[in-house]
C-alpha positions as CSV (number, residue, x, y, z in Angstrom):
1,M,-9.5,102.3,206.9
2,T,-8.2,104.9,209.3
3,A,-8.7,104.7,213.1
4,P,-11.8,106.6,214.3
5,D,-11.1,110.2,214.9
6,G,-13.1,112.7,217.1
7,A,-12.6,114.5,220.4
8,G,-12.6,111.4,222.5
9,A,-11.1,108.6,220.3
10,R,-7.3,108.3,220.6
11,R,-4.9,106.6,218.3
12,A,-2.3,104.3,219.7
13,A,1.2,105.7,219.9
14,G,2.8,103.3,217.4
15,T,2.8,100.0,215.7
16,Q,6.3,98.5,216.3
17,G,6.2,95.0,217.8
18,R,8.6,93.5,220.3
19,P,11.3,91.0,219.3
20,A,9.8,87.6,218.7
21,E,11.7,86.1,221.7
22,E,10.3,88.6,224.1
23,A,6.8,88.2,222.6
24,A,7.0,84.4,223.0
25,A,8.2,84.7,226.6
26,N,5.7,87.3,227.8
27,G,2.7,87.1,225.6
28,P,0.7,90.1,224.3
29,R,1.3,93.4,226.1
30,H,-0.1,96.8,225.2
31,D,1.4,99.8,226.9
32,A,3.5,102.8,226.0
33,A,6.5,100.6,225.3
34,A,4.5,98.2,223.1
35,G,2.8,100.7,221.0
36,G,-0.6,100.7,222.7
37,R,-2.2,102.9,225.3
38,R,-3.1,102.6,229.0
39,G,-6.4,103.6,230.5
40,S,-9.9,102.4,231.3
41,V,-12.6,101.5,228.8
42,P,-14.4,104.7,227.8
43,A,-17.7,105.0,229.7
44,A,-20.9,104.7,227.8
45,G,-21.9,108.2,226.6
46,S,-18.3,109.6,226.9
47,R,-16.9,111.4,223.9
48,G,-14.4,108.6,223.3
49,A,-17.1,106.0,223.3
50,E,-19.4,108.0,221.1
51,A,-16.7,108.4,218.4
52,I,-16.0,104.7,218.3
53,V,-19.7,103.8,218.3
54,R,-20.5,106.3,215.5
55,E,-17.9,104.6,213.4
56,A,-19.1,101.1,214.3
57,V,-22.6,102.0,213.4
58,R,-21.4,103.4,210.1
59,V,-19.9,99.9,209.4
60,L,-23.0,98.1,210.4
61,V,-25.3,100.3,208.3
62,A,-23.0,100.0,205.3
63,N,-23.0,96.2,205.6
64,W,-26.8,96.0,206.0
65,E,-28.8,94.2,203.3
66,G,-32.3,95.0,204.4
67,D,-32.9,91.9,206.6
68,H,-29.3,90.8,207.5
69,T,-25.8,92.1,207.7
70,V,-22.9,90.8,205.5
71,P,-19.6,90.4,207.4
72,S,-17.7,92.3,204.7
73,R,-18.9,93.8,201.5
74,R,-16.1,92.5,199.3
75,L,-14.8,89.2,200.8
76,Y,-18.0,87.9,202.5
77,P,-21.0,89.1,200.5
78,H,-23.6,86.6,202.0
79,Q,-25.1,86.0,205.4
80,W,-22.9,83.9,207.8
81,S,-24.5,82.0,210.7
82,W,-22.4,82.9,213.8
83,D,-21.5,86.2,212.3
84,S,-25.2,87.2,212.4
85,A,-25.5,86.1,216.0
86,F,-22.6,88.3,217.1
87,I,-23.8,91.1,214.9
88,A,-27.3,90.9,216.6
89,I,-25.7,91.3,220.0
90,G,-24.1,94.6,219.1
91,N,-27.1,95.8,217.0
92,A,-29.3,95.3,220.0
93,R,-27.5,98.2,221.6
94,W,-28.6,100.8,219.1
95,S,-31.4,99.1,217.1
96,P,-33.0,96.1,218.8
97,R,-35.5,95.8,216.0
98,R,-32.7,95.3,213.5
99,A,-31.1,92.8,215.8
100,R,-34.3,90.7,215.9
101,C,-34.6,91.0,212.2
102,E,-31.0,89.6,211.8
103,L,-31.7,86.5,213.7
104,L,-35.2,85.8,212.2
105,A,-33.8,86.2,208.7
106,L,-31.1,83.7,209.4
107,F,-33.6,81.2,210.9
108,G,-35.7,81.7,207.9
109,A,-33.2,79.5,206.1
110,Q,-33.3,76.7,208.7
111,W,-33.6,73.2,207.3
112,R,-36.4,70.9,208.1
113,D,-34.0,68.8,210.2
114,G,-33.2,71.8,212.4
115,R,-29.8,72.7,211.1
116,V,-28.9,76.3,210.6
117,P,-26.6,76.5,207.6
118,H,-23.4,78.3,207.9
119,I,-24.0,80.4,204.8
120,V,-27.3,81.8,203.4
121,F,-26.6,82.9,199.9
122,N,-27.8,86.2,198.5
123,P,-29.4,85.5,195.1
124,G,-28.3,89.0,194.0
125,V,-24.6,88.1,194.3
126,P,-23.0,86.5,191.2
127,E,-22.1,82.8,191.6
128,G,-18.4,83.5,190.9
129,A,-18.1,86.2,193.7
130,Y,-17.5,83.6,196.4
131,F,-16.2,80.0,196.4
132,P,-17.7,77.6,197.3
133,G,-20.9,79.1,196.1
134,P,-24.5,77.9,195.8
135,A,-23.7,75.7,192.8
136,F,-21.1,73.8,194.8
137,W,-23.4,73.1,197.7
138,G,-26.4,72.3,195.5
139,V,-29.1,72.6,198.2
140,R,-31.9,74.9,199.2
141,A,-33.8,75.5,202.5
142,P,-37.6,75.0,202.6
143,S,-37.9,78.7,202.3
144,G,-36.2,78.5,198.9
145,S,-32.9,80.1,200.0
146,A,-29.7,78.6,198.6
147,T,-27.5,77.6,201.5
148,S,-24.4,75.7,202.4
149,G,-24.8,72.3,204.1
150,I,-22.6,72.6,207.2
151,V,-23.2,74.6,210.4
152,Q,-21.3,76.8,212.8
153,P,-21.1,77.1,216.6
154,P,-24.6,77.5,218.0
155,V,-24.2,80.9,219.7
156,H,-27.6,82.0,218.5
157,A,-29.7,81.3,221.7
158,L,-27.2,83.4,223.6
159,A,-27.6,86.2,221.1
160,A,-31.4,85.9,221.2
161,W,-31.4,86.3,225.0
162,R,-29.2,89.3,224.9
163,V,-31.4,90.9,222.2
164,Y,-34.4,90.3,224.4
165,L,-32.6,91.9,227.4
166,A,-31.8,95.0,225.3
167,E,-35.5,95.5,224.6
168,P,-37.9,92.9,226.0
169,D,-40.1,91.5,223.2
170,T,-41.8,88.3,224.3
171,A,-43.4,87.8,220.9
172,F,-39.9,87.7,219.4
173,L,-38.8,85.0,221.9
174,R,-41.9,83.0,221.3
175,R,-41.2,83.0,217.6
176,I,-37.6,82.1,217.7
177,Y,-37.6,79.7,220.7
178,P,-38.9,76.6,218.8
179,R,-36.3,77.4,216.1
180,L,-33.5,77.5,218.6
181,V,-34.7,74.2,220.2
182,A,-34.8,72.6,216.7
183,Q,-31.2,73.7,216.2
184,Q,-30.1,72.0,219.4
185,E,-32.1,68.9,218.6
186,F,-30.4,68.6,215.2
187,L,-27.0,68.7,216.8
188,R,-28.0,66.0,219.4
189,A,-29.5,63.8,216.8
190,A,-26.8,64.1,214.1
191,R,-23.6,64.9,215.9
192,S,-23.7,63.4,219.4
193,S,-21.2,60.7,220.5
194,P,-21.8,58.0,223.2
195,E,-19.9,60.3,225.5
196,G,-22.4,63.1,224.9
197,L,-20.1,65.4,223.0
198,L,-20.9,67.0,219.6
199,S,-18.7,66.6,216.5
200,I,-17.9,69.0,213.8
201,V,-17.4,67.5,210.3
202,H,-15.4,70.3,208.8
203,P,-13.0,72.9,210.1
204,W,-15.3,75.6,208.8
205,E,-17.9,74.4,211.4
206,S,-15.6,75.4,214.2
207,G,-15.5,79.0,213.0
208,M,-11.7,78.8,213.4
209,D,-10.9,77.5,210.0
210,N,-7.2,77.0,209.8
211,S,-6.4,76.7,213.5
212,P,-3.3,74.5,214.3
213,A,-5.7,72.4,216.4
214,W,-6.9,70.8,213.1
215,D,-3.5,70.0,211.6
216,A,-3.4,66.5,213.0
217,P,-6.9,65.4,211.9
218,L,-6.5,67.1,208.5
219,A,-3.4,65.0,207.8
220,A,-5.8,62.1,207.2
221,V,-7.7,64.0,204.5
222,D,-6.9,63.6,200.8
223,P,-6.7,67.1,199.2
224,E,-8.8,68.1,196.3
225,P,-6.7,66.9,193.3
226,A,-7.7,69.6,190.8
227,G,-6.8,72.5,193.0
228,V,-9.1,75.4,194.1
229,R,-9.8,78.7,192.5
230,R,-9.2,81.2,195.3
231,R,-11.5,84.3,195.4
232,D,-10.3,85.6,198.7
233,L,-6.8,86.5,197.5
234,A,-8.2,89.2,195.3
235,H,-9.0,91.1,198.5
236,V,-6.5,90.0,201.2
237,S,-2.8,89.1,201.2
238,A,-2.0,85.5,200.8
239,D,0.2,85.8,203.9
240,E,-2.9,86.5,206.0
241,R,-5.1,83.7,204.7
242,P,-5.2,79.9,204.8
243,T,-2.9,78.3,202.3
244,D,-3.8,76.7,198.9
245,R,-3.4,73.3,200.4
246,D,-5.7,74.2,203.2
247,Y,-8.4,75.1,200.7
248,Q,-7.8,71.9,198.8
249,L,-8.5,70.0,202.1
250,Y,-11.5,72.1,202.9
251,T,-13.0,71.6,199.4
252,S,-12.4,67.8,199.6
253,L,-14.1,67.5,202.9
254,A,-17.1,69.6,201.9
255,R,-17.5,67.6,198.7
256,A,-17.4,64.3,200.5
257,Y,-20.0,65.5,203.1
258,R,-22.2,66.9,200.3
259,D,-22.0,63.5,198.5
260,T,-23.5,61.7,201.5
261,G,-26.5,64.1,201.4
262,Y,-25.1,66.0,204.3
263,R,-25.6,63.1,206.6
264,R,-22.3,61.4,207.4
265,A,-18.9,62.7,208.4
266,G,-15.9,61.8,206.3
267,A,-12.3,61.7,207.4
268,F,-12.7,64.7,209.7
269,A,-14.9,64.4,212.8
270,V,-13.7,66.4,215.8
271,Q,-15.2,67.3,219.2
272,D,-14.3,70.9,219.5
273,P,-14.4,72.7,222.9
274,L,-15.7,76.0,221.5
275,F,-18.5,74.3,219.6
276,N,-19.5,72.2,222.6
277,A,-19.2,75.1,225.0
278,A,-21.5,77.2,222.7
279,Y,-24.0,74.4,222.7
280,G,-23.9,74.2,226.5
281,A,-24.2,78.0,226.9
282,A,-27.1,77.9,224.4
283,E,-29.0,75.4,226.7
284,S,-28.5,77.8,229.6
285,A,-29.8,80.7,227.6
286,L,-32.7,78.5,226.4
287,A,-33.7,77.8,230.0
288,R,-34.1,81.6,230.5
289,I,-36.0,82.0,227.2
290,A,-38.2,79.0,228.1
291,A,-39.2,80.6,231.4
292,V,-40.2,83.9,229.7
293,C,-42.2,81.9,227.1
294,G,-44.1,79.9,229.7
295,R,-42.2,76.7,228.9
296,D,-40.4,74.3,231.3
297,P,-36.8,75.5,231.7
298,E,-35.6,72.4,233.6
299,P,-34.7,70.2,230.6
300,H,-32.4,72.9,229.3
301,R,-30.7,73.3,232.6
302,L,-30.2,69.6,232.9
303,E,-28.7,69.4,229.3
304,A,-26.4,72.3,230.0
305,A,-25.1,70.6,233.2
306,R,-24.7,67.3,231.3
307,M,-22.7,68.9,228.5
308,T,-20.4,70.7,231.1
309,T,-19.8,67.4,232.8
310,A,-19.0,65.6,229.5
311,M,-16.6,68.3,228.5
312,V,-14.7,68.3,231.8
313,R,-14.5,64.5,231.7
314,H,-13.3,64.0,228.1
315,L,-11.8,67.3,226.9
316,Y,-10.1,68.9,229.8
317,E,-6.4,68.3,230.6
318,G,-3.5,70.3,232.0
319,G,-5.4,73.6,232.5
320,L,-7.0,73.8,229.1
321,F,-9.8,72.2,227.1
322,H,-8.7,70.4,223.9
323,S,-10.4,68.9,220.9
324,R,-10.9,65.2,220.6
325,D,-10.8,63.1,217.4
326,A,-14.3,61.4,217.3
327,L,-13.0,58.7,214.9
328,T,-10.1,57.5,217.1
329,G,-11.1,58.8,220.6
330,R,-7.6,60.5,220.8
331,L,-7.3,63.9,222.5
332,L,-5.9,66.5,220.1
333,R,-3.7,68.5,222.5
334,S,-3.0,72.0,221.2
335,A,-2.6,75.6,222.5
336,S,-5.8,76.9,220.9
337,A,-7.6,79.7,222.7
338,A,-10.8,77.7,221.9
339,G,-9.8,75.8,225.0
340,L,-10.6,78.8,227.1
341,T,-14.1,79.4,225.8
342,P,-15.7,76.9,228.3
343,L,-15.4,79.8,230.7
344,I,-18.8,80.9,229.3
345,L,-20.5,77.8,230.8
346,P,-22.4,78.9,234.0
347,G,-21.9,75.6,235.7
348,L,-18.2,75.2,235.1
349,P,-16.6,74.0,238.4
350,A,-14.7,76.7,240.2
351,D,-11.4,74.8,240.2
352,I,-11.6,74.2,236.5
353,A,-12.4,77.9,235.8
354,G,-9.5,78.9,238.0
355,S,-7.1,76.6,236.1
356,L,-8.3,78.1,232.8
357,V,-7.7,81.6,234.0
358,A,-4.2,80.7,235.1
359,T,-3.5,79.2,231.7
360,A,-4.9,82.3,230.0
361,V,-2.5,84.5,232.0
362,D,0.6,82.3,231.7
363,R,0.3,81.0,228.2
364,F,-1.9,83.6,226.4
365,G,-0.8,86.8,228.1
366,L,-4.2,87.6,229.5
367,G,-4.2,90.8,231.4
368,R,-1.4,92.3,229.1
369,G,-3.5,92.8,226.0
370,I,-5.9,91.2,223.5
371,L,-6.3,87.4,223.3
372,P,-4.3,85.6,220.6
373,S,-6.2,82.8,218.9
374,F,-3.2,80.4,219.5
375,A,-0.6,80.6,222.3
376,P,2.5,82.6,221.5
377,G,5.7,80.8,221.8
378,T,4.4,77.6,220.2
379,P,5.9,76.4,216.9
380,E,2.6,76.7,215.1
381,F,1.9,80.3,216.2
382,D,1.7,82.8,213.3
383,R,0.8,86.4,214.4
384,A,-0.7,87.3,211.0
385,R,-2.3,84.2,209.4
386,Y,-6.0,84.0,210.1
387,W,-6.7,81.6,213.0
388,R,-3.1,80.5,213.7
389,G,-2.4,83.3,216.1
390,P,-4.0,86.6,215.3
391,S,-6.6,88.1,217.8
392,W,-10.2,88.1,216.9
393,I,-12.8,90.3,218.5
394,N,-15.5,87.5,218.7
395,L,-13.2,85.0,220.4
396,T,-11.9,87.6,222.8
397,W,-15.5,88.7,223.5
398,L,-16.5,85.1,224.4
399,V,-13.6,84.7,226.8
400,W,-14.4,88.2,228.2
401,Q,-17.9,87.0,229.0
402,G,-16.6,84.1,230.9
403,L,-14.1,86.3,232.8
404,R,-16.9,88.6,233.9
405,R,-18.3,85.6,235.8
406,H,-15.2,83.9,237.0
407,R,-12.5,86.6,237.2
408,P,-13.9,90.2,236.9
409,S,-10.5,91.8,237.6
410,L,-9.2,90.4,234.3
411,A,-12.3,91.3,232.3
412,E,-11.6,95.0,232.4
413,P,-8.1,94.9,230.8
414,L,-9.5,92.5,228.1
415,A,-12.3,94.9,227.3
416,Q,-9.7,97.7,227.1
417,A,-7.7,95.6,224.7
418,M,-10.6,95.2,222.3
419,V,-11.3,98.9,222.3
420,D,-7.6,99.7,221.8
421,A,-7.4,97.4,218.8
422,V,-10.2,99.1,216.9
423,A,-9.1,102.6,218.1
424,Q,-5.7,102.0,216.6
425,S,-6.5,99.9,213.4
426,G,-10.2,100.3,212.7
427,F,-12.8,97.5,212.5
428,R,-10.5,95.0,211.0
429,E,-11.2,91.3,210.7
430,Y,-8.4,90.3,213.0
431,F,-5.3,91.9,214.7
432,D,-1.7,91.2,215.5
433,P,-1.8,90.4,219.2
434,F,1.4,92.3,219.9
435,T,1.1,95.5,217.8
436,L,-2.7,95.6,217.2
437,R,-2.0,96.0,213.5
438,G,-5.1,95.1,211.6
439,H,-5.3,92.2,209.1
440,G,-7.9,90.7,206.8
441,C,-11.0,92.7,205.8
442,H,-11.7,96.3,206.6
443,D,-15.1,97.3,208.0
444,F,-15.7,93.8,209.5
445,A,-19.1,93.6,211.0
446,W,-18.7,91.6,214.1
447,S,-15.7,93.6,215.2
448,A,-17.9,96.7,215.0
449,S,-20.8,95.1,216.6
450,L,-19.1,93.5,219.6
451,V,-17.1,96.6,220.4
452,V,-20.3,98.5,220.6
453,D,-21.5,95.9,223.2
454,V,-18.2,96.2,225.1
455,L,-18.6,100.0,225.3
456,A,-22.1,99.7,226.6
457,Q,-20.9,99.5,230.2
458,H,-19.8,95.8,229.9
459,G,-23.2,94.2,229.7
460,L,-26.9,94.2,228.9
461,D,-28.1,94.4,232.5
462,G,-30.3,97.4,232.1
463,V,-27.7,99.6,230.5
464,A,-28.9,102.0,227.9
465,P,-27.4,102.1,224.3
466,P,-23.9,103.6,224.4
467,S,-24.6,106.8,222.6
468,G,-27.6,109.0,222.8
469,Q,-26.7,110.4,219.4
470,V,-27.3,107.1,217.7
471,P,-30.9,106.9,216.6
472,E,-32.9,104.1,218.2
473,Q,-34.9,101.8,216.0
474,A,-37.6,100.4,218.3
475,G,-40.7,98.5,217.6
476,S,-41.8,94.9,217.9
477,L,-41.5,92.7,214.9
478,A,-44.7,91.1,215.9
479,E,-46.4,94.4,215.7
480,V,-45.0,95.7,212.4
481,H,-44.9,92.4,210.6
482,D,-41.8,93.2,208.7
483,I,-40.8,89.6,208.7
484,G,-43.8,87.3,208.2
485,D,-44.0,83.7,209.4
486,H,-43.9,82.5,205.8
487,V,-40.2,83.4,205.9
488,L,-39.7,80.9,208.7
489,A,-40.7,78.0,206.5
């Protein structure tokens, strides 16, 4: 995929990276010397913004399946949970109706216990097109949809609130609010520890599958003995994906969890800062949603505050939040950028937020470019391999949201870095944090969606969609009945 052309969209001046020693010492940096470009984020409605938005909308339309969006046509042909939340945030900028549809379709596959599965399988896609597929998981939601049995970070309430702000539709909030509450209740009932932290039972549940943060707990897992048939390598270079051994471990853990009826963790149970921060931010969003729906917001506010306190007490150390092994109680110290995501918590103490920002600047190069998923200069860092170092738009977007609250002066260059990445390399799945070279899939949906959101004047506070030339798809779902309540079984 080429970079977006047009009168206002500019390509970066080159792709050569700096020597590894300089990169490790100074972190990501995008300027004329580093192959990037200087400047401010294009204003909503400007020619540069319009060119990028038009290309982003092309991606989102091409990946649309009628009621949801696939992350990628070739590699990810089903509906993914947190992908849909991020996609809805950007879709709200040009088609709020489609954004509502995205979330309601996902929650149509919610289980009776409240969990929202991380994959909802498209019955029109052959079983062999993706592994592990429906036959491996062997489970269906009450709606009849084949799904996986694990979850992903609960960013959906945040997405629902932002969709509402884009085009207020109280009927939509009233329909999805009890579903969002049930999602949170499942996590409290099934994953909460005595310390009040939530555990993930599989690296896939973190959304950051092969992060070096999981290396230590995965060492206790026995790999799948027969090996795994890789489907992903037909589409993406093996150098950019998790290893064969990674997939053997993932499959072993998924099989063990499946064999308990999706009830009990196996050898992997980890309290992840990103997952817990998403839960806390969801409670804050639910407080706002509850107020609109005429419900009591106070229990949500209290739960958000409780989670923030628990995270600070048990996961914070040395200027960064870390994961914790729920089986041993041991803090899993790492240099994962997931440790910066608690910046999205509204009640995060100012001194903790300040320390996180300092860490982001000193260890992750914040202010000099896009955010790497793992700190450069560490032995585990790999600038091209999935979640072991490359920059991802969704992770960068989450930290950007926190910076807008805690350090606005650093939010602007981070927004610029996201725009630079897609202007240079297109809407790729992830990016080299030094050169902005694209890796993984082409036409990746949340990269397109979240950059649309970034270009829309840095927020949803009454800002119009970013391009008047993009047709608006308005209309309340409650009025047009395009998703009936029978779908939300």
